[in-house]
PyMOL CGO cylinders between C-alpha atoms (Angstrom):
from pymol import cmd
from pymol.cgo import CYLINDER

trace = [
    CYLINDER, 3.90, 26.51, -9.90, 4.31, 23.78, -7.29, 0.3, 1, 1, 1, 1, 1, 1,
    CYLINDER, 4.31, 23.78, -7.29, 2.36, 24.13, -4.04, 0.3, 1, 1, 1, 1, 1, 1,
    CYLINDER, 2.36, 24.13, -4.04, 3.18, 22.18, -0.89, 0.3, 1, 1, 1, 1, 1, 1,
    CYLINDER, 3.18, 22.18, -0.89, 1.67, 22.21, 2.58, 0.3, 1, 1, 1, 1, 1, 1,
    CYLINDER, 1.67, 22.21, 2.58, 4.19, 21.70, 5.37, 0.3, 1, 1, 1, 1, 1, 1,
    CYLINDER, 4.19, 21.70, 5.37, 2.90, 20.50, 8.73, 0.3, 1, 1, 1, 1, 1, 1,
    CYLINDER, 2.90, 20.50, 8.73, 5.29, 21.63, 11.46, 0.3, 1, 1, 1, 1, 1, 1,
    CYLINDER, 5.29, 21.63, 11.46, 5.82, 20.64, 15.09, 0.3, 1, 1, 1, 1, 1, 1,
    CYLINDER, 5.82, 20.64, 15.09, 7.87, 23.09, 17.10, 0.3, 1, 1, 1, 1, 1, 1,
    CYLINDER, 7.87, 23.09, 17.10, 8.92, 23.60, 20.68, 0.3, 1, 1, 1, 1, 1, 1,
    CYLINDER, 8.92, 23.60, 20.68, 5.85, 24.99, 22.44, 0.3, 1, 1, 1, 1, 1, 1,
    CYLINDER, 5.85, 24.99, 22.44, 7.62, 28.10, 23.66, 0.3, 1, 1, 1, 1, 1, 1,
    CYLINDER, 7.62, 28.10, 23.66, 8.90, 29.03, 20.18, 0.3, 1, 1, 1, 1, 1, 1,
    CYLINDER, 8.90, 29.03, 20.18, 5.75, 28.87, 18.03, 0.3, 1, 1, 1, 1, 1, 1,
    CYLINDER, 5.75, 28.87, 18.03, 5.48, 32.63, 17.31, 0.3, 1, 1, 1, 1, 1, 1,
    CYLINDER, 5.48, 32.63, 17.31, 9.21, 33.04, 16.67, 0.3, 1, 1, 1, 1, 1, 1,
    CYLINDER, 9.21, 33.04, 16.67, 9.33, 29.95, 14.43, 0.3, 1, 1, 1, 1, 1, 1,
    CYLINDER, 9.33, 29.95, 14.43, 6.29, 31.15, 12.49, 0.3, 1, 1, 1, 1, 1, 1,
    CYLINDER, 6.29, 31.15, 12.49, 7.89, 34.55, 11.92, 0.3, 1, 1, 1, 1, 1, 1,
    CYLINDER, 7.89, 34.55, 11.92, 11.17, 33.04, 10.73, 0.3, 1, 1, 1, 1, 1, 1,
    CYLINDER, 11.17, 33.04, 10.73, 9.37, 30.59, 8.43, 0.3, 1, 1, 1, 1, 1, 1,
    CYLINDER, 9.37, 30.59, 8.43, 7.27, 33.39, 6.91, 0.3, 1, 1, 1, 1, 1, 1,
    CYLINDER, 7.27, 33.39, 6.91, 10.48, 35.21, 5.94, 0.3, 1, 1, 1, 1, 1, 1,
    CYLINDER, 10.48, 35.21, 5.94, 11.75, 32.30, 3.80, 0.3, 1, 1, 1, 1, 1, 1,
    CYLINDER, 11.75, 32.30, 3.80, 11.52, 32.98, 0.09, 0.3, 1, 1, 1, 1, 1, 1,
    CYLINDER, 11.52, 32.98, 0.09, 9.06, 30.46, -1.33, 0.3, 1, 1, 1, 1, 1, 1,
    CYLINDER, 9.06, 30.46, -1.33, 6.84, 30.40, 1.77, 0.3, 1, 1, 1, 1, 1, 1,
    CYLINDER, 6.84, 30.40, 1.77, 3.64, 32.31, 1.02, 0.3, 1, 1, 1, 1, 1, 1,
    CYLINDER, 3.64, 32.31, 1.02, 1.73, 31.78, 4.28, 0.3, 1, 1, 1, 1, 1, 1,
    CYLINDER, 1.73, 31.78, 4.28, 2.15, 30.34, 7.76, 0.3, 1, 1, 1, 1, 1, 1,
    CYLINDER, 2.15, 30.34, 7.76, -0.80, 29.39, 9.97, 0.3, 1, 1, 1, 1, 1, 1,
    CYLINDER, -0.80, 29.39, 9.97, -0.87, 28.61, 13.67, 0.3, 1, 1, 1, 1, 1, 1,
    CYLINDER, -0.87, 28.61, 13.67, -3.25, 25.66, 14.06, 0.3, 1, 1, 1, 1, 1, 1,
    CYLINDER, -3.25, 25.66, 14.06, -4.80, 23.37, 16.67, 0.3, 1, 1, 1, 1, 1, 1,
    CYLINDER, -4.80, 23.37, 16.67, -4.30, 19.61, 16.65, 0.3, 1, 1, 1, 1, 1, 1,
    CYLINDER, -4.30, 19.61, 16.65, -1.26, 17.39, 16.16, 0.3, 1, 1, 1, 1, 1, 1,
    CYLINDER, -1.26, 17.39, 16.16, 0.72, 20.13, 14.40, 0.3, 1, 1, 1, 1, 1, 1,
    CYLINDER, 0.72, 20.13, 14.40, 1.62, 23.61, 15.63, 0.3, 1, 1, 1, 1, 1, 1,
    CYLINDER, 1.62, 23.61, 15.63, 2.02, 25.37, 12.30, 0.3, 1, 1, 1, 1, 1, 1,
    CYLINDER, 2.02, 25.37, 12.30, 1.14, 24.83, 8.66, 0.3, 1, 1, 1, 1, 1, 1,
    CYLINDER, 1.14, 24.83, 8.66, 3.22, 26.61, 6.03, 0.3, 1, 1, 1, 1, 1, 1,
    CYLINDER, 3.22, 26.61, 6.03, 2.25, 26.97, 2.39, 0.3, 1, 1, 1, 1, 1, 1,
    CYLINDER, 2.25, 26.97, 2.39, 5.21, 26.76, 0.02, 0.3, 1, 1, 1, 1, 1, 1,
    CYLINDER, 5.21, 26.76, 0.02, 4.84, 27.94, -3.56, 0.3, 1, 1, 1, 1, 1, 1,
    CYLINDER, 4.84, 27.94, -3.56, 7.84, 27.39, -5.82, 0.3, 1, 1, 1, 1, 1, 1,
    CYLINDER, 7.84, 27.39, -5.82, 8.52, 27.09, -9.55, 0.3, 1, 1, 1, 1, 1, 1,
    CYLINDER, 8.52, 27.09, -9.55, 9.98, 23.57, -9.57, 0.3, 1, 1, 1, 1, 1, 1,
    CYLINDER, 9.98, 23.57, -9.57, 9.84, 20.49, -7.37, 0.3, 1, 1, 1, 1, 1, 1,
    CYLINDER, 9.84, 20.49, -7.37, 13.59, 20.78, -6.87, 0.3, 1, 1, 1, 1, 1, 1,
    CYLINDER, 13.59, 20.78, -6.87, 13.07, 24.18, -5.23, 0.3, 1, 1, 1, 1, 1, 1,
    CYLINDER, 13.07, 24.18, -5.23, 11.17, 22.48, -2.39, 0.3, 1, 1, 1, 1, 1, 1,
    CYLINDER, 11.17, 22.48, -2.39, 14.41, 20.92, -1.20, 0.3, 1, 1, 1, 1, 1, 1,
    CYLINDER, 14.41, 20.92, -1.20, 15.97, 24.34, -0.74, 0.3, 1, 1, 1, 1, 1, 1,
    CYLINDER, 15.97, 24.34, -0.74, 12.90, 25.88, 0.93, 0.3, 1, 1, 1, 1, 1, 1,
    CYLINDER, 12.90, 25.88, 0.93, 11.95, 22.99, 3.22, 0.3, 1, 1, 1, 1, 1, 1,
    CYLINDER, 11.95, 22.99, 3.22, 14.99, 20.78, 3.82, 0.3, 1, 1, 1, 1, 1, 1,
    CYLINDER, 14.99, 20.78, 3.82, 17.72, 23.40, 3.66, 0.3, 1, 1, 1, 1, 1, 1,
    CYLINDER, 17.72, 23.40, 3.66, 15.99, 26.39, 5.25, 0.3, 1, 1, 1, 1, 1, 1,
    CYLINDER, 15.99, 26.39, 5.25, 12.70, 25.68, 7.08, 0.3, 1, 1, 1, 1, 1, 1,
    CYLINDER, 12.70, 25.68, 7.08, 13.77, 22.50, 8.85, 0.3, 1, 1, 1, 1, 1, 1,
    CYLINDER, 13.77, 22.50, 8.85, 16.92, 24.19, 10.18, 0.3, 1, 1, 1, 1, 1, 1,
    CYLINDER, 16.92, 24.19, 10.18, 15.08, 26.92, 12.08, 0.3, 1, 1, 1, 1, 1, 1,
    CYLINDER, 15.08, 26.92, 12.08, 15.72, 26.57, 15.84, 0.3, 1, 1, 1, 1, 1, 1,
    CYLINDER, 15.72, 26.57, 15.84, 12.73, 25.06, 17.63, 0.3, 1, 1, 1, 1, 1, 1,
    CYLINDER, 12.73, 25.06, 17.63, 11.48, 23.01, 14.66, 0.3, 1, 1, 1, 1, 1, 1,
    CYLINDER, 11.48, 23.01, 14.66, 11.07, 19.42, 15.85, 0.3, 1, 1, 1, 1, 1, 1,
    CYLINDER, 11.07, 19.42, 15.85, 9.36, 17.68, 12.95, 0.3, 1, 1, 1, 1, 1, 1,
    CYLINDER, 9.36, 17.68, 12.95, 7.87, 18.42, 9.53, 0.3, 1, 1, 1, 1, 1, 1,
    CYLINDER, 7.87, 18.42, 9.53, 5.65, 16.55, 7.12, 0.3, 1, 1, 1, 1, 1, 1,
    CYLINDER, 5.65, 16.55, 7.12, 5.20, 17.81, 3.57, 0.3, 1, 1, 1, 1, 1, 1,
    CYLINDER, 5.20, 17.81, 3.57, 2.18, 17.29, 1.31, 0.3, 1, 1, 1, 1, 1, 1,
    CYLINDER, 2.18, 17.29, 1.31, 2.56, 18.27, -2.35, 0.3, 1, 1, 1, 1, 1, 1,
    CYLINDER, 2.56, 18.27, -2.35, -0.60, 19.48, -4.06, 0.3, 1, 1, 1, 1, 1, 1,
    CYLINDER, -0.60, 19.48, -4.06, -1.55, 18.02, -7.44, 0.3, 1, 1, 1, 1, 1, 1,
    CYLINDER, -1.55, 18.02, -7.44, -4.47, 20.30, -8.25, 0.3, 1, 1, 1, 1, 1, 1,
    CYLINDER, -4.47, 20.30, -8.25, -6.44, 23.12, -6.59, 0.3, 1, 1, 1, 1, 1, 1,
    CYLINDER, -6.44, 23.12, -6.59, -10.21, 23.14, -6.35, 0.3, 1, 1, 1, 1, 1, 1,
    CYLINDER, -10.21, 23.14, -6.35, -12.22, 26.05, -5.03, 0.3, 1, 1, 1, 1, 1, 1,
    CYLINDER, -12.22, 26.05, -5.03, -15.66, 27.52, -5.60, 0.3, 1, 1, 1, 1, 1, 1,
    CYLINDER, -15.66, 27.52, -5.60, -14.01, 30.73, -6.82, 0.3, 1, 1, 1, 1, 1, 1,
    CYLINDER, -14.01, 30.73, -6.82, -11.87, 28.91, -9.42, 0.3, 1, 1, 1, 1, 1, 1,
    CYLINDER, -11.87, 28.91, -9.42, -14.75, 26.76, -10.65, 0.3, 1, 1, 1, 1, 1, 1,
    CYLINDER, -14.75, 26.76, -10.65, -17.03, 29.78, -10.99, 0.3, 1, 1, 1, 1, 1, 1,
    CYLINDER, -17.03, 29.78, -10.99, -14.43, 31.61, -13.07, 0.3, 1, 1, 1, 1, 1, 1,
    CYLINDER, -14.43, 31.61, -13.07, -13.87, 28.56, -15.28, 0.3, 1, 1, 1, 1, 1, 1,
    CYLINDER, -13.87, 28.56, -15.28, -17.54, 28.22, -16.16, 0.3, 1, 1, 1, 1, 1, 1,
    CYLINDER, -17.54, 28.22, -16.16, -18.42, 31.91, -16.30, 0.3, 1, 1, 1, 1, 1, 1,
    CYLINDER, -18.42, 31.91, -16.30, -19.34, 33.31, -19.69, 0.3, 1, 1, 1, 1, 1, 1,
    CYLINDER, -19.34, 33.31, -19.69, -18.79, 36.83, -18.47, 0.3, 1, 1, 1, 1, 1, 1,
    CYLINDER, -18.79, 36.83, -18.47, -22.50, 37.59, -18.43, 0.3, 1, 1, 1, 1, 1, 1,
    CYLINDER, -22.50, 37.59, -18.43, -23.93, 39.73, -15.67, 0.3, 1, 1, 1, 1, 1, 1,
    CYLINDER, -23.93, 39.73, -15.67, -27.17, 38.65, -13.98, 0.3, 1, 1, 1, 1, 1, 1,
]
cmd.load_cgo(trace, "trace")
């Protein structure tokens, strides 16, 4: 599974509508409204790198109101939950 984080700038008056349309794209698992330089962050999860082109370039970037995107591809995920599961022996305290 390939995970990518897409930072999105949109027209100010179309943030909710853009977020809704983005969330309906197959391959987009989550969309967050955020503060800062970007208006939205979408999480894309696809099977192959090539699928990102369809999800981001061919679908997401063509939504009306989208002004700019920047995509960051994840190499590895780290979280306390994942690390705990990896080192757990299945013993209860």
